[in-house]
N, C-alpha and C positions, 0 to 999 in steps of 0.2 A: 521331611525336610525341617532342617536348622533353622532357627531367627536368623542366624547369620546370612547366610544362603535367601532368605527371605530379603535380612536391609541390605545387603549388596544388589541384589536386582529391583529394588524399588529405587537406590538411588542412580543404578547406571541408565532406570527409565527416565528418573527428573534431569539426570545429567543430559540424556540425548535430548528431550523435549526442548529446555533451556536451549541445549547449541543451536536447534534446528530454530525456534525461535527469536535467539539474538542474531542468528546469521539472514535472515529475510528481516528484522531489521534494520539493520545496520550496513548490509550490502546490498539487500534488495529493494532497500527504505519504504516498507509495509508500514503506512501509519498504525499508532497505537491506540488515536483515538477514530471516534467517526467521523468528526468534525474539523478534521484538520486539512489544513492548507497550504501548497505550497507556491513557490513563486514562477507564475513560468513568462515566458519575452515573446511579444507579437513582431515578426521582422517582413516587413511588405518594402521589396522592392518595385521602384517607379521609371518604368522605359519610358521615355520620352523625347519623340523627336519629330521633325517634318518633312514627311516623304518628299524626293525628288522625283520621283517616276510611279505609277501605277502600282508595279508591282514591289512587292517587297517581302525579305526576308528577316529575321530578327533571331541572333542565337544568343541565350544568357546563360554562364554556367551556374549550375546551382550545388551547392553543398550536399556533400555526399560524405564522406568522413570524414566527421566532425568532432574530433578528442575532447572528451569532457560534456560531451551535449550530446540530445539526443532529439532529430526531427520528430513533432507528434501526430502534427500533420499540414497539409500544403492545399494550396488555393493557387489557381491560375484565373486570372480575367482578362481578356485580351478578345476584343466587343469582333465579330466576324473574322477571327482570325483560327485557323485550325494549328491545331497543337502536336507536338512529337517530341516528345521525350527520349534521348538517343543517349545511353551509357558510353561510357568512352572509357580507355585504360588509364587514364589521369584521375576520373569521376564520370560526371554528368551533364548534362546539358538539357535546354529546351529550344525547340525551334519554333518560331511563329511564322506563318506567313499566310498569304494575301495575296490576292488576282490583281484586286483593285485599291488603294488608299487614299482618300483625299480629307486631306486639312489636319491636323494636329492629331498624333498618334497615342495615343496611350493606352500600356500594357502592363500588369503587375502580376507580382509575384508575392503571396503570405505564407509566413511557414509561421508554425508555433514550435518552441523549442523548449526544452528544458535543459539543467543541471543532470547528467547521469552521473552511476553512482564508480566512476571511475576514480583513484586517487592519484592515479601518474598516469596520465593520460598518453599511448601511444600514438606516434607522429605516424601519418600513411606512412606505408613503405615504396622506395620506387627503388626500380633498379639504377647506382650510380651511373647515368650515362653524363659523359662530359660533353657540353654542347660546340657549337663549331666557333671557335674564335673570332673576332671580327676584325677584318681586314682595314684598318686604318690609315690613312695615308698621314703624308707629313704636314703639319709636326706634330702631329697629334697622338703616332706611331709613338714617335721617342720620349713623349712626356708621361704616356703609359708607362713604354717602357722603364722610366726613370722611377716613376713612383711605387709602380709592383719591387723593384730594388730597394728602395726605400723602404718597402714593406716589409721585405722578407730581413729587415736585419733588426726591426723590433717585433720578434715573429718566432714560433718554436712550431708550429703545427696547423692543419688547416683550421682549427677555431680564432687560435690565435692572427693567424695573417687577415681571415675575413672578417675580425673585429677592427687590427689595426687599420685596413684598408676602408671600413665603413668610417671610422674615426676622422679619418684624414679628408675623406668625400665630404665627410659633413660640418667638418670644424667650422668655427665661426672668423676664424682669419684663415681663408685656406694658404696652400702654397701655386706655385706661379702653375709647376701641372696641372695641380688639380682646377683651378682658375680656367686653365685654357682647354682641358678636358667638359668642364663644366656647358663649354660651349655646343657641344658634339650631344650627351646625353641630356641634356634639358637641367631646370634646377628643384623640379615637385620632385615628392619622394619617390612615386614605383619606377620612373623615371632612372632616377639615381639608383633605385635598388636593383631593376633592370640595366641596367651598364656595369652594375659592380658586378652579377653575372657574368658578364662575358668578359670583363678582367679577372677573374677567377678562371676563365677558361682557359685565359692562354697561360697562368700558370696550372694546365692540368687537374687545378682541383672542382670535383663538382657540387655546382649549386643549383639552387631553383628559387624561384621569387611564390611566395603563397601570397594569397591576400583574405584577411581577417576580419570579423567586427565585432567592436565592443561590449558586451551586453552587462551594463553595471547595475548596481543592486540596488542603485537610485529608483526609489518611485517615482520616476518622471515620466512623458514620452519624450518625445526630439529625434532631430534628423540627426544620422550616422552614415560615417562613410566608409568604405575600404581603405581598410590598411595595407600594405606590405610589412612581409619579414620574409629573412631572406633561409632557407634550409640548404644548410652544406652537411657532407658527408667527410669524415672524418679517416676513412679507410675500414671504422667498424658498422656505425650507424650515424643516423641523420640526427641535427644539431639545428634547433631553431636561433638566429639569430635577429634581434631588433635592430633594423638599421637606422633608427632615431637615436638610441640611445648607447646600443653597440652589447645591450645586456642579455643573456645568453638566456633560453627555455621559453616558451609561448604563456602567459599571463595568462591565470584563470578564469580570467573574464573575455577571454579572447573567443569564439567561435570560425573556426576555417570556413571559409566560402567557398574559396575552389583554390585548387592546389595542382591543377591542370595549366601547361605552357600555355595554354591558348588566351584571347583575348578573353576578360572578363565579359563585356559585352562587344558583340559585331552585327554589322547589317549590312548587307548587298551594298553593293558599289560605294564604298565608304560615307555613306549616310551618315552626317553629325548628329548625336544624338546624347541624352545627357541619362545619368543613371543617378536616382536619387533612392536613399535607404528611411526610413522609419521605424524606429525602434520602440515598443510600449511594453511596458511591463504590468502585470496584475497577480490574480491571485486563483487558483483553480482547485479544485475539489483533489488531494492527495491520493485518494483511492484510485478516481479512475486516469492518474495523472501514472502513477505510477504501473495500472494496467495496461494504458494504452503503449509506455516505456517498454516493455517487458517486451509489449508483444513487437515491437519493431527491433529487440535489442538479440532477444531469445525466446522464440513463439515457444517452446516447448516446455517452457517455467509457464505458463499462463495452460496451455495448454491439456497438462495433467495436474491441473489444480482446480479448485472449485468454481472457480473463477471462469472456468471452462466450458461450465453447464447454463441450459436457458436461465432466463431469469425469473420463470416460473419454477422450476428445477433448485435453485438459488434459495429462492423465496422459502422456501419447504426445508431444504438443509437450514437454515438462521433458524427454526424453531427445532429442527431435530436435534438442533450441538448442542440445546441448550435443554433438552431432556436428562442429559448425564450430569449438568448442574443441578437441577431438582432432585434428581436419586442423591448427589453427594448430602446436600441439604436434609435430605430424609435420614440419610445414614447417620451423619452427625446431630439431628436429633434423636433419634431411636435409640444410637448405640452408647450416646457420650451425655445426652441429655435425660432420657427416660421417658419421653411422649409416643404414649399408645394409639395407634391407628390402626384404622382399618385397613388391612392389608401394605406389601411393600411399598408398590407404586402407585397404590390407588390419587395420594395425596398429590404428585403429580402432574397424573392426569388432570384432574381436579384444577389444579392450577394452568395446564395446559386450555383448560374451560374458561378460566378467568382471564384470556387474553383476549375473549373475542365480547366480555359483557363486563370487561371493568370486577373490581376486588368487591367494592362494596354492593352493588347492582350483583356480584354474581352469588358470592356470601346468601343474598336476600333470597333465592331464585333456589338455591341449593337447598338450606331450610324449610322453604313452600314445598319443593318436591319431593322432599325425603319424606319432610312429617307427613305430607298427605300419604304419601307410599306407603307407612308406618301404621296408618291407620287404616288403609286396606290391608294390609299385612296380618294385622291383627284381625280383622274380619276374617281374611280367608283361611284363618289359623281353625276357625270355631266348626270350617267344611271339612277338614282333615282331607285338604289336596295332597299329592304329591310335587316332589320338590320341583319337577321340569314343568308341572303344567303350573303350577303357583307359580315360579319365575316368569313364564310364557305373559300368563296374567298379570302379575306388576309391571311387566315390560310395556304390555299395551295400555294399563291405564299412565304409566309416565307417560307415553308419545302423548296419549290425548289430551294430559293435563299442560303438557308442553305447549301442544298447539292451541289450546285454552286460551292459555298466556300470550301467547302471541296473540290472538285476535284481540283479546282486551287489550293489551297494551298497545296496538297498531290504534285503535278505537280512542282510546285515552291521549293519544302523542306520543309516548313514550319509546323509542326505539331501541332501549334498554331491553326488554322484553323481546323485539324479533331475536335477540341474540341465543336465547334458548334452547330454538333447538340443536345449535352448534354444541351441546354438554353429551358427553359420551350416553348414550342411552341404557347399553349393556352394563357400563358400569356404575349409573345410579341405579339402575334394577339392584346386581351385587352388594352397592351398599346398603340398600335397604334391606335387603335379606341376612345380610351379616349385624344388622343393624340389630334386628326384630332376634333374632337367632341369639346375640349376647346379652339383648335384654330379658329373654326367656332364662338362660342358662345360668348371668352371673348377676341379674337385677339389673333395673333402669339405672344406676347410678353409674356404675363401668358403661355401660351403651352411649349414656351420654359421656363421659368422660373422654371415650373413644371419638365420637363423634367430634366432642368440640380441637382430640387432641387434630383429627386429619383435617380439619377447618382450620386449624392455627398454622400447622404444615403447609398446606396448600398454599395460603397467603401470604407467608415466609417466600418462599419456593416462587411464587407470583412473584412478587415484589421485586426477586432477586432476574428471574427470567428475562424479564423486561425492560431491566437494566441495561439504554442503549449501547452504554461503553462497553459491559459486558458482553453482549451480544455481534459487536462487530470483533472485541479481542478475540472471541473462540472462533466465530467464522473464518478472519482474516488468519489466523492462528489457529488449527486445529490443533496442534500437539500439546496447548493446554489441556485435553482430556486428558494425555498422556499421563500430566502432572496428579491429575484428579485420580487415575488409575492406579498412580504408583503411593498416593496416598491411600488408599482406599486397601487395598493389599496389607501397608502397613495397619489399619486399624482393624483388619479382619484377625489380627491374634491379639486387642483387647478383650479381657476380660475382668476390666475393674469394675468400679464401684463405678453408678450413674449418679448424677448430677441427683436429681432424685430419689435416691437412693441415701445419698448423704445425708438430704434432709428426714426423710424418714426414719433414720438409725442414727440418727445425731445424739439420742438420751443416751446411746452406749457408748460414746465418747467422751458423756460427762464423769466425775470421779465417783465408783461406787460407792453405795452407801455403807455403815457399818454392819456387822452380820450381828443378829441381835437373838441370844442361842434362845432356844424353849426352855419353859420352865422346868421340864424332869432334869434335863442337864444341869440348868442353875441350881438347883438343890442339889443333886449327887456333887458339883463341886465346891457347895457350901460345907458341906460334912465333910469331904475329905481337906479341906481348908482345917475345919475344928478338930 
């Protein structure tokens, strides 16, 4: 296979991995840092009323389709009331009911919301149904027709028609027609918006009122209130218009609370009630928030990821996903630097053991166990045992030594020694065997150098593998390992000098010494000259 093919393959893998990471970062909004926090809003609706009769039923419209926002969780607090959530074609609502109600009644609905990843939120899609126009008596009918005729002269389509109508209805110096009609629809914003929908129905323009709640980025708590907006259909799609400013479009800080034509709050028997909103903003863990938001928006994005695993399995994979990181460090140190070690992945396994004992204590325990094992190995060499019995004997002694160190540490009050049993016993036994063989075949210096190299690589791998930021990045973005995979492919063709070889052979790079001819050649040369 040519190098060009290898380079293209590695480049394609890196591009695919980086694209997946960018999508998860920008679109799905997975955090890059483990301690990242995001803003969440807690919205509480408080229904308060004094019952006129013992039996009462309270109906409250709930957020359903919230463009640009995601409801993470909900809570209902209504003492002694039954609760029934009812889905409706235009949204959903909760109905509280009680057989006997005495005294002041307080009912609460609380929701935690967060901004969603939608860059251009899509408004709820309803059928453009024209409501029945109101039957107005005189002189209100004449005033409405006159006003609508004046609005028609200053508009070209349904959107401009609606904006001009709202501008006239909310003018500081209204016309006589608007002043007369204000006696009919009232002076508050909700009544004016509802009456605008009725007037638009007289001209066969589909429109409806939606209610939204402003969630600002200011870090403060306070009272909020629902505000009306108008949805107008222009023949192709719905558009949102602010009845106060006639501006088109829904502001980014507005969460749609209800798009239903039903009243936001209704009680049986027209019992008077108040609906108050309290808004609080705080910070929450970004990873937990993203996970919960994806479960609400698209559960499949979570169900087919590592986040769907049980917590114990997630903790296991947090460690396993760091093993390739240690192996890549091993690759760099062996192929580029030239560090000699015992085995290829033995330093990585030792680095995993250091996670339980910490670095300094782990190195000390490693030196003690291996040093004692070497002494036993040299003694067993005199007994001329075969390989497998010798390894079994060393393993048994290693386990006994670990147990002895643990007991001694416990008596001395040192918790570090209790983790020595978590060392991979077979790896320790094999390390002792390979180190003793290297001692016999290549000398004590080589064996010690390879042992020190093993500890250096294991220590460096431990430092990198226990870095919280990298551990979080690899677990949340496992595509990172594909980048390491592509780099391993590229390094697989490297056959140049290592750093330690450049130091060993640095004398060859110096200027060559002048060649001194031997004495016989020099005498012959002198005779020729004579």
